[in-house]
N, C-alpha and C positions, 0 to 999 in steps of 0.2 A: 495255556499251551507251552510245553517246555521248549526252552530255547537252546539250540545247540550252536556252536561256533563253527563257521565255514571259513576255510583257507584256500585260496586259490593262489598258492604261491609255489615257486619252484626256482632252482639255481642251476647256473650253468654246469657245476661240478656235481655229478652224481654222488660223490662221496657225502658233500654237504647236504644234498636231498636227503640222504639216508640218516644223517646225523640230526637233521630237523625232525623227522619221524620220530626217532628214539627220545628226543627232547620233549615233544608233544606227550608221549605216552608218559613219561615221568611227571609232567606237569599235570596232566588229567589225573593220575594215579595221587597226587598229593592235594587234589581238590582246589588247585589255584586257578584253573581254568574250567569252563563247561565243557561236556562231551564235544568232541571235535571231529569234523569231517574235512579231510583234504584232497585238493586234486593238484596233480602235477605231472611233469614229464622228464625223461632224461633222452639226451641225444646220443645214439650209437652206443648203447652200453649193454654188456651182459652182466645181470645180477644173479649170483649164485646164493644158495641157501647157507644157513650158519654153519653147517656140518658138512659141506660139501668139499670137495677137492677141486681146485682150478685145472690141474692137470687132466683129471677125469672128466670134466665138463666141457672144456673149452678148447677150441682150435686156435691157439695162440698166432699161428702164422697168418690165419685168415682175419683174425681181429686186427693184427697189424696192417693187413692188406686194407681192410675197411675201416681203419681208425676208430675201433671199437673197444672202449675201455672195460675192465673186468672190475666188479666190486662186490665185496661179501656183505650181504645185509645182516641184520640182528635176529632175523627170524628164520624159522626153518624152511623146508620145502625144496623144490627144485630149481634148476637154473632157468632164467627167461632172458629174451632179448628184448631190448627196447629201444624205440627210436620216436621221434616227433609224431608218428602216427599211432602210438601207444598212449592211452591215458592211465595214469596211476591213481587210483582212489583208496582212501585210508580212513578208518573210523576208530576212535579211541573212547572209550567209556570207562567210568568207574567201576570197579568190581561190584560194588552194592547196587547197580543200576537194575531197574525191574526188567530190562531186556537181555540181562546176562543171565544164562540158565546154569543150572549145577553142571550138566554136560556142556562144558566149554566149547567142544567142537560143533555144537548145535549153534553156537553164536555167529557161524560163518552166514547164517540167514540173514544178519543184520544188514552185511554188505551185499550178500548175494541176492537177497530180494530186490535191493533197490537196482541192481545190474540187470536182473531179469525184467523187472518192471519197465526199465528203459529200453531194452530190446524188444519188449512186447509193444510199446508204444511206436516203436520205428517199424512195427510188422514182421519182427523176428521171433519166431517161436524157439524158446530156449529151456535148458532145465538145469538145476543145480544137482550135481552128483559129487558127495564129499566137499572138498574145497575148490572144485572146478566148474565151469559152466560150459555146457555144450551145445552147439546147433546141429542136429542130427549126431553124427558120430565125430564131429569136429569140434575142437576145443577153440574157445573164442575168449576165455577169462580163467586166469587162475590166481589164487588166493593163498596167502599165508598168514601166521598170526602168532602172537605170543601173550603170555600172562606175566605181568609184573607184580610187584608187592600190592600195588592198588588199582591196577587199571587192565583192561582186556582190550587188546588191539588187533585189528586185521587191515591187511592192505592187499590190495589186487590190481591186475594189469586187464584192460579192455583193448583188444586189438581192434582199432578202427580202420587204418590204412598202414599198417606195419609192414615194412618190406620183408616178406617170408623168404624170399630167395636168400638174403643175407642171414635171415635168422638160422636156416638149415646149414649154412656155410660155417657160421662161427661157433654153433652149438655141435659137440660129437653126438652122434647118433645112439650112443649107449656109453655108460661108464664101463671102463675097461680095467682100471688099476685100483688095487687096494680098497675094494669095496668093502671089506671085512671092517675097515677104519672109517669110512666116508659114507655119506648118504648119496646114492645115485639118482638122478633123474629119470621120470619115466616118460620116452619120448612119444608124442601122440600127433596125429594129424591136426592141422590148426587152420584155422579160417580167419577172415578180417569182416568187419561190418560192411565196408564198401564193396567187398567181393560178393557177400550174400545179396545185397541189395541192388549190384549192379549200377550203384550210382555213387557220388561224392558225398558223404557225410562229414562235416567239419567237426573239429574237436570241439569248438565252441558251441556247436549245435547239441553235441553230447553232453557236455557240462550243464547246459541248461536243462536238459530232459533229466539228468540225474539229480539235480537239485530238486526237482519237483518229485522224483520218485522217492527220495528220502523222506520229504515232507508228508508225501501220501501214505508211503507204507508205515511209518511210525509215529504219525500225528505229531510231528515237530515243527518248529520253525527255524530254518537255517539263517543265522545272522552273520553277515560278513564280518571279518575281524582280522587281526593280525597277530603275530608273535609277540609274546611279551618279553620285556627285557630279560627276566630269567631265562626263558625259553632260547634266547638268541645266546646268552652266556653258556648254557648247557649244550646247546649244539656245537658251539666253538670248541668246547672241551672235549666232547665226544668226538668231533673231527680230529682234533689234534692227538687224541690218545688212540683211536681205533684205526684211522685210515693215514694219518701223515707218515710217509716213510714207512710204511708197512706192506710189505710185498705178499704177506699172507692174506692180506685183505683187499689190496688194490693193485692193480697193473693198470697203468694209463698209456694210451697210444695217441 
């Protein structure tokens, strides 16, 4: 059975969390580490897509009011709000892996299938539409991805107990400026796992179910691991180059 590395690591700095993601992609692409699944969370952060405008997507005054930082990720897609009720899941595979299809957009199912399996396990019927997962007409998960020289990478959010009221305050309802130059977000109704089930589901419970989902869906064994020395150095370099003192990519409150 194929072994995938499992990382359950997060940083208090949202910029470092994203720098770690990028370092993992590079390491997997170079064949330095096994295919990798990672879980992590941010505290009160708006994460915008690579080609988006902070001005178009985010209410800066509301972010300041709710102490919500703004960070630009290295993948495309739309803006999302994250807090400790939101679990981030990521998977990185080498380009030559047998799960990577010619139509790279189809590889969203690698992460999407595990998320749907987990929701079904909890009694929630959901479906994958492009790079989003819906329960009825409401979105509960969104994914984004990138292709590097040697790896295919997707990461996504799962709204477990996210504060939806703050979400709608810090995100603008629609992009309004310079959309010819920037990618706008598609605003949709959202829901959370706890709201659907009308009970408290812990993040730890979801993590355990998700690990089993990856193993069942793709017939692999997740082996808990850690970042390599090279990944840590890469993450530090990316952090300093992309995020440190760079107002185009990060606004901290």
